C-alpha positions as CSV (number, residue, x, y, z in Angstrom):
1,M,29.9,-4.4,-27.0
2,T,26.8,-6.3,-28.0
3,D,24.0,-5.4,-30.4
4,R,21.3,-7.2,-28.4
5,I,19.7,-7.0,-25.0
6,R,18.3,-10.1,-23.3
7,F,16.1,-10.1,-20.2
8,V,13.2,-12.0,-18.7
9,L,9.7,-10.6,-18.6
10,D,7.0,-12.8,-17.1
11,G,9.0,-16.0,-17.6
12,Q,9.8,-15.3,-21.2
13,I,13.1,-14.3,-22.6
14,K,12.9,-11.0,-24.5
15,E,15.7,-10.3,-27.0
16,L,15.9,-6.8,-28.4
17,R,18.3,-5.7,-31.2
18,Q,19.4,-2.3,-32.4
19,V,17.9,-0.6,-29.3
20,D,18.1,3.2,-29.1
21,P,20.6,3.8,-26.3
22,T,18.3,6.5,-24.8
23,L,15.2,4.3,-24.7
24,T,14.0,4.2,-21.1
25,V,12.3,1.1,-19.6
26,L,9.2,3.3,-19.1
27,N,8.9,4.2,-22.7
28,Y,9.7,0.6,-23.8
29,L,7.0,-0.8,-21.5
30,R,4.3,1.7,-22.5
31,G,5.2,2.0,-26.2
32,V,6.4,-1.5,-27.2
33,E,4.9,-3.9,-24.6
34,R,1.7,-1.8,-24.1
35,R,2.0,-2.2,-20.4
36,C,0.4,1.0,-19.2
37,G,0.2,0.1,-15.5
38,T,3.7,1.7,-15.2
39,K,3.0,5.5,-15.2
40,E,5.0,8.5,-16.1
41,G,4.7,11.2,-13.4
42,C,7.8,13.3,-13.1
43,A,10.1,11.7,-15.7
44,E,13.0,12.5,-13.3
45,G,12.9,9.5,-10.8
46,D,11.4,11.5,-8.0
47,C,7.7,10.5,-7.8
48,G,7.8,6.7,-8.0
49,A,4.8,6.3,-10.4
50,C,7.0,4.4,-12.7
51,T,8.3,1.9,-10.2
52,V,9.1,-1.6,-11.5
53,L,11.2,-4.4,-10.1
54,L,14.5,-5.5,-11.4
55,G,15.6,-9.0,-10.6
56,E,19.2,-9.9,-10.3
57,R,21.0,-13.1,-9.5
58,A,21.8,-13.4,-5.8
59,G,23.3,-16.7,-4.8
60,E,20.9,-19.5,-5.9
61,G,17.9,-17.1,-6.5
62,L,16.8,-13.7,-7.6
63,R,16.9,-10.5,-5.6
64,H,14.3,-8.0,-6.7
65,R,14.7,-4.3,-6.1
66,A,12.4,-1.4,-6.9
67,V,13.7,0.9,-9.6
68,N,12.4,4.0,-11.4
69,A,11.6,3.0,-15.0
70,C,11.6,6.6,-16.2
71,I,15.4,7.0,-15.7
72,L,16.5,3.4,-16.3
73,F,17.7,2.7,-19.8
74,V,16.6,-0.5,-21.5
75,A,20.3,-1.6,-21.9
76,A,20.4,-2.0,-18.1
77,L,17.9,-4.9,-18.3
78,D,20.5,-7.1,-20.0
79,G,20.8,-10.4,-18.1
80,K,18.1,-9.4,-15.6
81,A,14.4,-10.0,-14.9
82,L,11.8,-7.3,-15.2
83,V,8.6,-7.3,-13.1
84,T,5.8,-4.9,-13.8
85,V,2.5,-4.4,-12.0
86,E,0.9,-6.5,-14.7
87,S,3.3,-9.3,-13.8
88,L,1.7,-9.7,-10.4
89,R,-1.4,-11.4,-11.9
90,R,-1.8,-14.8,-10.3
91,P,-3.6,-17.9,-11.6
92,G,-7.3,-17.5,-11.5
93,G,-7.0,-13.7,-11.2
94,A,-6.1,-13.6,-7.5
95,L,-4.4,-10.5,-6.3
96,H,-0.9,-10.4,-4.9
97,P,-1.1,-10.0,-1.1
98,V,0.1,-6.4,-1.4
99,Q,-2.6,-5.6,-3.9
100,R,-5.2,-7.3,-1.7
101,A,-4.1,-5.3,1.3
102,M,-4.2,-2.0,-0.7
103,V,-7.8,-2.7,-1.6
104,E,-8.9,-3.8,1.9
105,C,-7.2,-0.7,3.5
106,H,-8.6,1.7,1.0
107,A,-5.1,2.8,0.1
108,S,-5.9,4.3,-3.2
109,Q,-8.0,7.2,-4.4
110,C,-7.2,8.5,-7.9
111,G,-5.0,5.5,-8.5
112,F,-2.3,7.1,-10.5
113,C,0.4,6.4,-8.0
114,T,-0.9,3.1,-6.9
115,P,1.1,0.8,-9.2
116,G,4.3,2.4,-8.1
117,F,3.4,2.0,-4.4
118,V,2.4,-1.6,-5.0
119,M,5.7,-2.4,-6.7
120,S,7.8,-0.7,-4.0
121,L,5.8,-2.7,-1.4
122,V,6.1,-6.0,-3.4
123,A,9.9,-5.6,-3.4
124,L,9.8,-5.2,0.4
125,Y,7.3,-8.1,0.8
126,E,9.2,-10.5,-1.3
127,S,12.6,-9.8,0.3
128,E,11.9,-9.3,4.0
129,A,9.9,-10.6,6.9
130,L,7.5,-8.3,8.7
131,P,9.4,-4.9,8.7
132,Q,9.2,-2.3,11.4
133,R,7.3,0.9,10.6
134,Q,10.5,2.9,10.0
135,R,11.5,0.4,7.3
136,I,8.2,0.7,5.6
137,D,8.5,4.5,5.7
138,D,12.0,4.3,4.2
139,V,10.8,2.0,1.3
140,L,7.9,4.4,0.6
141,A,10.1,7.5,0.6
142,G,10.5,7.3,-3.2
143,N,6.8,7.3,-3.9
144,L,4.6,10.3,-3.8
145,C,0.8,10.4,-3.3
146,R,-1.3,13.6,-3.3
147,C,-4.7,12.1,-2.8
148,T,-4.8,9.2,-0.4
149,G,-2.2,10.0,2.2
150,Y,0.2,7.6,3.6
151,R,-1.6,6.1,6.6
152,P,-3.7,3.6,4.6
153,I,-0.7,2.7,2.4
154,V,1.4,1.9,5.5
155,A,-1.5,0.0,7.0
156,A,-1.7,-2.0,3.7
157,A,2.0,-2.8,3.9
158,Q,1.5,-4.2,7.4
159,R,-1.7,-6.1,6.5
160,A,-0.1,-7.9,3.6
161,Y,2.1,-9.8,5.9
162,G,-0.9,-11.0,7.9
163,Y,-2.2,-13.2,5.1
164,G,0.4,-15.9,5.9
165,E,1.8,-16.1,2.4
166,N,5.2,-14.4,3.0
167,R,7.9,-17.0,2.9
168,K,10.4,-14.8,4.9
169,T,7.9,-14.4,7.7
170,A,7.1,-18.1,7.8
171,D,10.8,-19.0,7.8
172,A,11.4,-16.5,10.7
173,A,8.6,-18.1,12.7
174,A,9.9,-21.6,12.2
């Protein structure tokens, strides 16, 4: 048993000591890191507003998967990488292709659920070539939206791949 938790956040190693074992990643992000893009909706892992990416070693690289920060304890971050919606900021302020597509497809109304949808779609975008519609639907099944509806969000998922930045799609075409 260790008294410290070490993980990577935006390329920096974070080391936490004497962490309350019941501290969730959501409460850590919002309370300690002041990263308020990750939202609390249901606090039960059902709505997806709190979605973040957890990076784990996979062969020579990292595999990112979407997780619910409201039910994930900080101790689970040990030895992993954490990616939040704020982490998507690119040099010069450019949007991630998923964010750009969400804007262009008008895939957000009130915006509360948007960061969670973005993070779920980024996990898909970064790990797979252009997916079929059913796969997109499956990825979005853990995210709820009551304002926008899912048609423009699915359209954004598909459009993001059309910008030519996805490495998996480029590799598949070669």
